[in-house]
N, C-alpha and C positions, 0 to 999 in steps of 0.2 A: 376412080380415085376416092379415097376416104375423105369425109368431111373433117373428122377428128380421129386421131390415132393415139391411144394411150399405151405406152411401152414401159413395162416393169416399174410402175409408179408405186412408191411407198410414201405414206404420210404419217408423221408422228407428232405428238404433243409432249415435249419433254422426253421422258423415258417410255411413254406409252405409244406404241405403234398401232395406229388405227387401220391403215391399209398397208398391205404387204404384196409387192410384186404383182400389181394388177395390170393386166394387158387386155385390150379389146379395141375394136375400131367401129365407127359408125359410118355407114355408107348412105348415099342420097336416098331419100324417100322411104326409108325403113322406120318402123316403130320398135324401139328397144325399151324393154322394161327391166328395171333393176329391183330385185326383191331380196329380202333378207331380214333376219330378226332385229329387234332393237339393239343398237350398239354395234351393228355390223359394218358401219362406215358408209352407208348409202348417201346421206346428206353431205358428208365430208367429200365423197367422190364427186358429187355434183358441183359443190363449191370449188373444187379443184379444177373441174372442167371449165368453169366460167372465169377462172383466174383469181378468185378470192383467197385461195390457199395455194401456197407454193409446195410442190412435192419435195420430200426429203431426198429421194432418189428417183431416177427414171425421168421420162420426159413426155410431154403432151404436144403433139403436132397438129396444126390446123391448116385447112385449105386456105390459101391466100385470099384475103378479103371476106372471110367467113362472117356472116351476120348471125348472131345468136339472140334468141328471145328467151326470157326467163320468167316462169310463173312460180312465185314463192309458195310455201306451205300455207302461210296466212299473212295478213297485213292488218295492223290495227289502225283504224281511222278515227281520229278524235271526233266524237259526235257533235262537238260545238264548232267544228271547222266547216265553214260554208264553201264547199267546192263541188262543182258539177262533174259528172262523168266526163264530159267533153274536155273540161279543163284538166282533169286528172290525166287523161290520156295524152295530153300535150306536154305534161311536166318533163318527161325524159327527152322530149324533142320539141322544142318550141316552134320549129319550122313545120311541124305536122299541121295541116289545115283541117278544117271541119269535115271536108269530103273524105280525107284519108282516115280520120277517126271514125266517121260513120261507116266506112267500108270495113274497118277492123271490127266494129261492133256487130255488123251484119255477119261477118265470118265467124264470130264467136257465138252467134245465135241469139243476141240481145239487141236488135236494131233500134228498139224503142226507148233505150235508156239514156240517150245523149244528154238530155237536160235534167236528168234525175240527180238529186243530191246524193253524194257518196254515202252519207250517214243514213240514208233511207233505204239502202239496198239490203236485200236478204242475203244469207250466206251463199246461196247458189248464184244469185245475181252478181255478188262481189267477185266470185271466182271467175265468172264469165268476163267481167270487166278487166280483171287481171290478165286473163287470156288475151283479150283485145289489146291491152297495153303492150303485151309481148309481140303482138302481130303488127303493130303500127309500122315498124321498120322492115316488114317483109323478111323475116329471118329464114336462113337456110337450115338452121337447126333450132328446134324448140325444146327447152328443158323445163320439166315440171317436177317440183319437189312435193310429193303427196298433196297435189292440188285439190283433191276432193275430200280432204280431212274435214269432218264435221257434217258432210252431206249424207243424206240417207241413201240407201242402196239404189233406188230408181234414179235419184239425182246423180249419183256417181256414174251409173251406166249411161245416162244421157250425156254427161260431160265427156266420157271416153268416146262415145259415138261422134260427138262434135269434134274431138281431136282427130279422129280418123277422117272426118269430112274435111277438116283443115288440111290434113296431109294430102288428100285427094285433090283438092282445089289448088293448093299452092306448090305441091311437090316438096315441101320441107320434110326433113327427117325429124323424128321425135325421140327424145330420151326422157323417160319418166320413172319416178320412184313411187311405189305404192305398197301398202300393206293389204290391199283388197285383192287377194289372190284370185278369187272366183271371177272377178270382172277382168282384171288386168291380164291374166293368163290367156284369156280368150281374145283380148284386144291387141295382142302384140305379134309382130313378125318374129321377134327374137327375145328371149328372156336370159338375163344374167343373174344367177344366184350368188349373192355376196355374203360373206361372213368374215370380213377382214381380208379375204382374198377371194378370187373367183372360184367358187366351189364347182359350178357347172354352168354351161352355156349352150343354147340351142333353141329350137322352136319350142313352143309351150308343151306340146306332147312329149318331146324328148326330155325336157327338163323335169316335167312333172313325174316322169317315170324313173328319174335318176336317183340312185341311193342317197347321194349327198343332199338332194332336195328333200326327200322323204325323211331323212334324219333330222332336218331342221324343222319341217312343217307337219310331219306325220303323213300317213298314207291316205287319210280322208280328203286331203285338199287337192290331190292330183287330178281327179276326174271332175272336179266341181267347176266346169267351164260354163257358168250360168249366165243368164240374161241375154247374151248373144254370143255367137261363135264367129270367129274370124276365119274364113276359109282360105287356104293357101293355094294359089295357082302358079307358084314358082318353086323351083327346085332348091333344096338345101343339102349340103354335105355336113352332117352333124358330127361333132366330136367333143363330148363333154370333157371338162378339165383343161382342154388344150385349145379352146376356141373352135371356130369352124369357118370354112369358106362357103360362100353362098352366091347363087346366081339369080338375081331378081328379074323377073319379067314385069313386075309391078302391075300385075292384073289382080285385082282383089274383089272379093264378093263378101258380103256379110248377110247372114240369115238369122232371123229371130229363132232362138232355141231355148229350151229349158231342159237341162239334163239332170 
C-alpha cells in the first residue's frame, strides 16, 4: 500500500499553472528524489504534499494515520532569542520529553547538541537539528526541501548518508528535493524529474539516460554519481513518462566511490 498517492494534481496561482497533471506514489521505505530546474514546481509540490497548498485539480491520498516529518529549506533563528536545542525540539510537541528529543538528535547524528543555544549552531548543525525536529514524532514519511542548501559538498554528502541511515533504522520513506544532482542521484531509489509536469521517472541510471532529463540538465550530469553510490538489490520495472511499478526487497548497500 502506498503511503501517499498523487493523482493528476494541478496547482495554479491565478492564471499561472505551476504543476500540471502530476501523478506518482510513494511506497514504504523508499527514497524518492525530485529534481528539476528553478521554477519547475518542486517546492510547490512538496507544500502540496504536506497540505499547505490545495490542488486546483486532482487529489492526494494518504495512508490512514500517516505521520509526516518536514525539514524546511532554511529557518531563520533570531540571534537574540535564548532557546536551547532541546527546547526548540519540544516546540512542535510539548509532550516530547528529554529522552525522546535526545533520541532524535542521536538519529540525526548530533547527540551532543541538546543544551546548545540555537543561535550558536553552524549551518550544518542547524540542518541536523531541523532533521531531529522532524524525527521527534517518528514519521512514516520524511519530506526535505533542499535541506542541504548552503552546505559544502562533503557536508551535503554526509547529510544524505545520514538520511539513508535514518531510513534504515526507522523504516520511514523519504521524499526530498535537491539541486545537487551528483549526490542525490546516487542516494535515491527513485528519481522524479519535474518541469511543471513529470518529465521522467525511474531509478537514477534510467532517469540520467533519459532524453527529457538530458534536455534539462545536459549530458554531463548523468554519469556524475559522485561521493558515494547507492547499490540496488531490488528489482524495478522502469517506464519513463508513465511512472513505473517496482518490487522492493529493501536490501541496500552503499559503497564509497568516486566516478
